[in-house]
C-alpha positions as CSV (number, residue, x, y, z in Angstrom):
1,X,0.0,-0.1,-0.1
2,X,1.5,3.1,-1.3
3,X,2.0,6.2,0.9
4,X,3.1,9.3,-0.3
5,X,5.5,11.2,1.4
6,X,5.3,14.9,2.6
7,X,8.0,17.5,3.7
8,X,6.7,20.2,6.0
9,X,8.7,23.5,5.8
10,X,6.7,25.6,8.7
11,X,8.5,25.8,12.1
12,X,6.8,25.4,15.6
13,X,5.3,28.9,15.6
14,X,3.5,28.1,12.1
15,X,2.4,24.8,13.3
16,X,0.6,26.4,17.2
17,X,-0.8,29.2,15.2
18,X,-2.3,27.2,12.6
19,X,-3.2,24.7,14.8
20,X,-7.3,24.1,14.3
21,X,-9.1,24.9,17.6
22,X,-10.8,21.4,17.8
23,X,-7.3,19.9,18.1
24,X,-6.5,22.8,20.7
25,X,-9.6,21.0,22.8
26,X,-8.8,17.6,22.5
27,X,-5.1,18.1,23.4
28,X,-6.3,19.6,26.6
29,X,-8.5,16.5,27.3
30,X,-6.1,14.2,26.5
31,X,-3.9,16.5,29.2
32,X,-6.6,16.3,31.8
33,X,-6.9,12.6,31.7
34,X,-3.6,11.9,31.9
35,X,-3.8,14.1,34.7
36,X,-5.4,12.0,36.6
37,X,-4.3,8.9,35.3
38,X,-3.2,7.3,38.5
39,X,-4.4,3.3,37.8
40,X,-1.0,2.0,36.4
41,X,1.2,3.4,38.4
42,X,-0.6,3.7,42.1
43,X,-3.1,0.5,42.0
44,X,-0.7,-2.2,43.5
45,X,-0.1,0.3,46.6
46,X,-3.6,1.3,46.4
47,X,-4.7,-2.6,46.6
48,X,-2.1,-3.8,49.3
49,X,-3.2,-0.6,51.0
50,X,-6.9,-2.0,51.3
51,X,-5.4,-5.2,52.4
52,X,-4.9,-7.1,49.1
53,X,-2.3,-9.9,49.3
54,X,0.8,-8.6,46.9
55,X,0.0,-11.3,44.3
56,X,-3.7,-10.4,43.9
57,X,-2.9,-6.6,43.4
58,X,0.0,-7.4,41.0
59,X,-2.3,-10.1,39.2
60,X,-4.9,-6.6,38.9
61,X,-2.3,-4.9,37.6
62,X,-1.7,-7.7,34.7
63,X,-5.8,-7.2,34.2
64,X,-5.2,-3.3,33.8
65,X,-2.8,-3.9,30.9
66,X,-4.5,-6.9,29.1
67,X,-7.6,-4.7,29.3
68,X,-5.7,-1.8,28.0
69,X,-4.6,-4.0,24.9
70,X,-7.8,-5.2,24.1
71,X,-9.1,-1.4,24.6
72,X,-6.8,-0.4,21.6
73,X,-8.1,-2.9,19.3
74,X,-12.2,-2.3,20.5
75,X,-10.9,1.6,19.9
76,X,-9.8,1.5,16.5
77,X,-12.5,-0.9,15.7
78,X,-15.0,2.0,16.8
79,X,-13.6,4.6,15.7
80,X,-14.0,3.2,12.3
81,X,-18.5,2.1,12.8
82,X,-18.9,5.3,15.0
83,X,-16.6,8.1,14.4
84,X,-13.7,9.7,16.6
85,X,-16.0,12.1,18.5
86,X,-18.4,9.3,19.5
87,X,-15.4,6.9,20.5
88,X,-13.3,9.3,23.0
89,X,-17.2,10.0,24.5
90,X,-17.8,6.4,25.0
91,X,-14.7,5.6,26.6
92,X,-14.1,8.6,28.3
93,X,-17.7,8.0,30.0
94,X,-17.4,4.1,30.9
95,X,-14.0,5.0,32.1
96,X,-15.6,6.9,34.7
97,X,-17.8,5.0,35.7
98,X,-15.4,1.6,35.9
99,X,-13.1,3.8,37.8
100,X,-15.7,5.3,40.0
101,X,-16.0,1.7,40.7
102,X,-13.0,0.2,41.6
103,X,-12.9,2.0,45.8
104,X,-16.6,0.3,46.1
105,X,-15.1,-3.2,44.6
106,X,-11.9,-3.3,46.7
107,X,-14.0,-2.6,49.3
108,X,-15.5,-5.8,49.4
109,X,-12.4,-7.5,48.8
110,X,-13.3,-10.1,46.1
111,X,-10.8,-10.5,43.7
112,X,-13.1,-11.5,40.9
113,X,-16.1,-8.4,40.5
114,X,-12.0,-6.2,41.2
115,X,-10.6,-8.3,38.3
116,X,-13.9,-7.3,36.5
117,X,-13.7,-3.5,37.2
118,X,-9.7,-3.0,36.6
119,X,-10.0,-4.9,33.3
120,X,-13.2,-2.8,32.5
121,X,-10.7,0.5,33.4
122,X,-8.1,-0.4,31.5
123,X,-10.1,-1.4,28.3
124,X,-12.1,2.0,28.3
125,X,-9.0,3.6,29.6
126,X,-7.2,3.0,26.1
127,X,-10.2,2.7,24.0
128,X,-9.9,6.9,23.1
129,X,-6.5,6.7,21.5
130,X,-7.0,5.4,18.4
131,X,-9.7,7.7,17.8
132,X,-7.7,10.8,19.0
133,X,-4.9,9.7,16.5
134,X,-7.3,9.7,13.8
135,X,-8.5,13.1,15.1
136,X,-5.4,14.8,14.9
137,X,-5.1,13.1,11.4
138,X,-7.9,14.2,10.1
139,X,-8.1,17.8,11.5
140,X,-4.6,18.9,11.6
141,X,-2.9,20.5,8.4
142,X,-1.2,18.3,6.2
143,X,2.3,20.5,6.6
144,X,1.7,19.7,10.2
145,X,0.5,16.4,10.8
146,X,3.5,14.9,12.3
147,X,3.7,18.3,14.6
148,X,0.3,17.2,16.0
149,X,0.9,13.7,17.1
150,X,4.2,15.4,18.8
151,X,1.9,18.1,20.3
152,X,-0.3,15.2,21.4
153,X,2.8,13.4,22.9
154,X,3.7,16.7,24.8
155,X,-0.1,16.6,26.7
156,X,0.5,13.0,27.6
157,X,3.8,13.7,29.2
158,X,2.9,17.4,30.2
159,X,-0.4,15.2,32.4
160,X,1.8,12.5,33.6
161,X,4.6,14.5,34.6
162,X,1.7,16.8,37.4
163,X,0.2,13.4,38.2
164,X,2.3,12.5,40.6
165,X,2.6,15.4,42.3
166,X,-1.2,15.6,42.9
167,X,-1.7,11.9,43.6
168,X,0.7,12.6,46.3
169,X,-1.1,15.4,48.0
170,X,-4.2,13.6,47.8
171,X,-3.4,10.0,49.5
172,X,-2.4,12.2,52.5
173,X,-6.3,12.7,52.6
174,X,-7.9,9.2,51.2
175,X,-6.2,6.9,49.0
176,X,-10.1,6.5,47.4
177,X,-10.0,10.2,46.2
178,X,-7.0,8.8,43.7
179,X,-9.7,6.7,41.9
180,X,-12.7,9.0,41.9
181,X,-10.6,12.2,41.3
182,X,-9.3,9.7,37.8
183,X,-13.2,9.1,37.4
184,X,-13.7,13.1,37.4
185,X,-11.0,13.6,35.1
186,X,-11.8,11.0,32.6
187,X,-15.6,12.8,32.5
188,X,-14.5,16.2,31.8
189,X,-12.6,14.6,29.1
190,X,-15.8,13.0,27.7
191,X,-17.6,16.3,28.4
192,X,-15.1,18.7,26.3
193,X,-15.2,15.9,23.4
194,X,-19.0,16.4,23.1
195,X,-19.1,19.8,23.3
196,X,-16.1,20.8,21.7
197,X,-14.6,18.2,19.1
198,X,-16.5,17.8,15.7
199,X,-17.9,14.5,14.3
200,X,-15.1,13.4,12.1
201,X,-14.2,9.4,10.8
202,X,-17.0,7.1,10.2
203,X,-19.0,9.7,7.5
204,X,-15.7,10.0,5.8
205,X,-14.8,6.5,5.9
206,X,-18.1,5.8,4.7
207,X,-17.2,7.8,1.3
208,X,-14.2,5.9,0.8
209,X,-16.1,2.7,0.8
210,X,-16.9,0.1,3.3
211,X,-14.3,-2.4,4.7
212,X,-15.3,-4.9,7.0
213,X,-13.5,-5.9,9.7
214,X,-12.0,-9.5,8.7
215,X,-10.8,-8.1,5.1
216,X,-9.0,-4.8,7.1
217,X,-7.1,-7.6,9.4
218,X,-6.2,-9.5,7.0
219,X,-5.0,-6.8,4.8
220,X,-2.9,-6.1,7.5
221,X,-1.6,-9.3,7.9
222,X,-0.5,-9.5,3.9
223,X,1.1,-6.4,4.3
224,X,4.8,-6.9,5.1
225,X,6.0,-3.6,5.6
226,X,3.4,-3.0,7.8
227,X,4.4,-6.4,9.5
228,X,8.2,-5.1,9.9
229,X,6.8,-1.7,10.9
230,X,4.9,-3.6,13.7
231,X,7.7,-5.5,14.7
232,X,9.9,-2.3,15.0
233,X,7.2,-1.0,17.4
234,X,7.2,-4.1,19.4
235,X,10.9,-4.4,19.6
236,X,11.2,-0.3,20.3
237,X,8.8,-0.2,23.5
238,X,10.4,-3.7,25.2
239,X,13.6,-1.4,24.8
240,X,12.2,1.8,26.4
241,X,9.9,0.5,29.2
242,X,13.4,-0.8,30.7
243,X,14.3,3.2,31.7
244,X,11.5,2.3,33.9
245,X,12.3,-1.2,35.1
246,X,16.0,-2.2,34.8
247,X,17.4,1.5,35.3
248,X,15.9,1.8,38.3
249,X,18.0,-1.6,39.3
250,X,21.1,-0.3,37.8
251,X,21.3,2.9,39.4
252,X,20.2,1.3,42.8
253,X,23.5,-1.6,42.2
254,X,25.7,1.9,41.3
255,X,25.0,2.9,45.1
256,X,22.6,6.0,44.3
257,X,19.7,6.8,46.0
258,X,15.9,6.5,44.9
259,X,15.8,10.5,44.7
260,X,18.2,10.5,41.9
261,X,16.2,8.6,39.4
262,X,13.6,10.6,40.2
263,X,15.6,13.2,39.1
264,X,16.4,11.5,35.9
265,X,12.5,10.5,35.3
266,X,12.1,14.4,35.6
267,X,14.9,15.3,33.3
268,X,13.8,13.0,30.4
269,X,10.4,14.1,31.0
270,X,11.4,18.0,31.0
271,X,13.8,17.9,28.0
272,X,10.7,15.7,25.5
273,X,8.2,18.6,27.5
274,X,10.6,21.6,26.4
275,X,12.2,20.7,23.1
276,X,10.3,17.8,21.1
277,X,8.2,20.1,19.2
278,X,11.4,21.8,18.2
279,X,13.1,18.7,16.8
280,X,9.7,17.7,15.5
281,X,9.8,20.8,13.3
282,X,13.1,19.8,11.8
283,X,12.6,15.4,11.5
284,X,9.6,15.9,9.9
285,X,11.3,16.8,6.9
286,X,13.1,13.8,6.9
287,X,11.5,10.8,4.9
288,X,9.5,9.0,7.4
289,X,11.8,5.7,7.3
290,X,14.4,7.6,7.7
291,X,13.3,9.4,11.4
292,X,12.1,5.9,12.5
293,X,15.1,4.4,11.8
294,X,17.6,7.2,13.1
295,X,15.2,7.4,16.3
296,X,14.8,3.9,17.1
297,X,18.7,3.6,16.9
298,X,19.8,6.7,18.7
299,X,17.5,4.9,21.5
300,X,19.7,2.1,21.9
301,X,22.6,4.3,21.9
302,X,21.2,6.1,25.1
303,X,20.6,2.7,26.7
304,X,23.7,1.2,25.8
305,X,25.3,3.9,27.5
306,X,24.1,2.7,30.9
307,X,26.9,0.9,30.7
308,X,28.8,3.8,32.0
309,X,26.7,4.0,35.3
310,X,29.8,3.4,37.1
311,X,31.3,6.3,35.8
312,X,29.6,9.0,37.6
313,X,25.9,10.3,37.7
314,X,27.0,12.9,34.6
315,X,27.3,9.6,32.0
316,X,23.7,8.6,33.4
317,X,22.5,11.7,33.0
318,X,23.7,12.1,29.9
319,X,22.6,8.5,28.3
320,X,19.1,9.9,29.7
321,X,19.4,12.3,27.3
322,X,20.5,10.3,24.4
323,X,18.1,8.1,24.8
324,X,14.9,10.8,25.2
325,X,16.4,12.7,22.1
326,X,16.0,9.5,20.3
327,X,12.6,8.9,21.4
328,X,11.5,12.7,20.8
329,X,13.1,12.0,16.6
330,X,11.1,8.7,16.4
331,X,8.1,9.2,18.6
332,X,5.9,11.5,16.5
333,X,6.6,9.8,12.6
334,X,6.2,6.4,14.4
335,X,2.5,7.2,15.7
336,X,1.6,9.7,12.6
337,X,2.5,6.4,10.4
338,X,-0.6,4.1,10.7
339,X,-2.9,7.1,10.9
340,X,-1.6,7.8,6.8
341,X,-3.1,4.4,5.5
342,X,-6.5,4.7,3.6
343,X,-9.8,5.5,5.4
344,X,-11.3,2.6,4.4
345,X,-8.7,0.9,6.8
346,X,-7.3,3.6,8.6
347,X,-8.8,3.3,11.9
348,X,-7.5,-1.0,11.9
349,X,-4.7,0.0,11.4
350,X,-3.8,2.9,14.2
351,X,-5.7,-0.1,16.4
352,X,-3.3,-2.6,15.0
353,X,-0.1,-0.3,16.1
354,X,-1.5,0.5,19.3
355,X,-1.8,-2.8,20.6
356,X,1.3,-3.8,19.8
357,X,3.0,-0.7,21.2
358,X,1.2,-2.3,24.5
359,X,1.9,-5.3,24.3
360,X,5.4,-4.1,24.5
361,X,5.0,-2.1,27.1
362,X,3.5,-4.8,29.0
363,X,6.0,-7.6,28.7
364,X,8.8,-5.5,29.0
365,X,8.8,-5.2,32.6
366,X,8.8,-9.2,33.2
367,X,11.6,-9.5,30.4
368,X,13.3,-6.8,31.8
369,X,13.4,-7.9,35.6
370,X,14.3,-11.5,34.3
371,X,17.4,-10.3,31.7
372,X,18.4,-7.9,35.1
373,X,18.8,-11.0,37.2
374,X,20.3,-13.1,34.6
375,X,22.9,-11.0,33.3
376,X,23.0,-8.0,34.9
377,X,24.7,-4.7,33.3
378,X,25.0,-6.6,30.4
379,X,21.1,-6.3,29.6
380,X,22.2,-2.6,28.2
381,X,24.3,-3.5,25.1
382,X,21.3,-6.5,24.3
383,X,19.3,-2.8,24.6
384,X,21.2,-1.7,22.0
385,X,21.5,-4.3,19.7
386,X,17.7,-4.7,19.8
387,X,17.4,-1.1,19.0
388,X,19.6,-1.6,16.3
389,X,17.5,-4.7,14.7
390,X,13.8,-2.7,15.3
391,X,15.5,0.7,13.5
392,X,16.6,-1.6,10.5
393,X,12.7,-2.8,10.6
394,X,11.4,0.4,10.9
395,X,13.2,1.7,8.1
396,X,11.9,-1.6,5.8
397,X,8.5,-1.1,6.9
398,X,7.6,2.3,6.6
399,X,9.7,2.5,3.5
400,X,7.4,0.1,1.5
401,X,4.1,1.5,3.0
């Protein structure tokens, strides 16, 4: 399936100035929703606080992750059938209901109802993402589309950076407030979508002809280039999540305090929020295949740099900066890529990509801990080699689609 490369020249100011109001509203909703996204980082702590065994709490988090992976596929299908705005409204409404039920169900001490509610919360929480990607692709001017995906990543990261600060204050009053606030932010995102976002997606897709689900997914399976792209996405996600899994283990082994690791996370988030748009303004002029390959390779270089952890904190900070730069180079382009397919199959391609990305994020912690226990610092050159392989897949896959 051929996709025409576009090379856009306008800079950051022009992009911000020409961003449609609907996209601005979408970005605000995304940030508000992410600001209250407390389930994944705090669920285990919350459930153990409520008296659940650690094993059951860990299982609940696994169920949430499985629901989140399924949610991206369901979200892609809904976006195709009912449109992007209706999908976002439906997903956020369902998310608010499920999140509000978590404190009530956990109070019963019953693990099965809790698993059902938590799985539903995970599904609903991620269901909106394919629709949001499609909306950015359809509403942003063509010359600014990659920048639009960069702006959405910044909105997500800004919410994720501020959210833990809010959570730390909320926990002092009542742990249940975590999920009730999360429910409120989800409801606000859904309300904003209902009131301020246009109806795009389903109507336009109907003009392009109807693609049955089985034919769309068969097209994905037959598309060798997209299969390579999905493989690159999976491996890059497995590598990236080691920033949150193997790196804290490495930092502790090198004798640094948890506060130092927190500072690394702050540096990474701050760098992304402050500079990604500017970097994307240059990178979007490259062919998509080059941006995907170069960024993934730079990501691997950063992780390999953690081999130097024993040489001082400056080496660790430098490696962190390099890997975040790699993510900024490849992230917006790779997340924009599936949305550029024809309308009749676009939603399914977007959903498949985000589901595979979710699989990588879900498997990464298990594999990262096992890898660290088996080979210790040897995990870093392994991450580098995997990233280089993913870069090759990204280049070949994105060049041929």
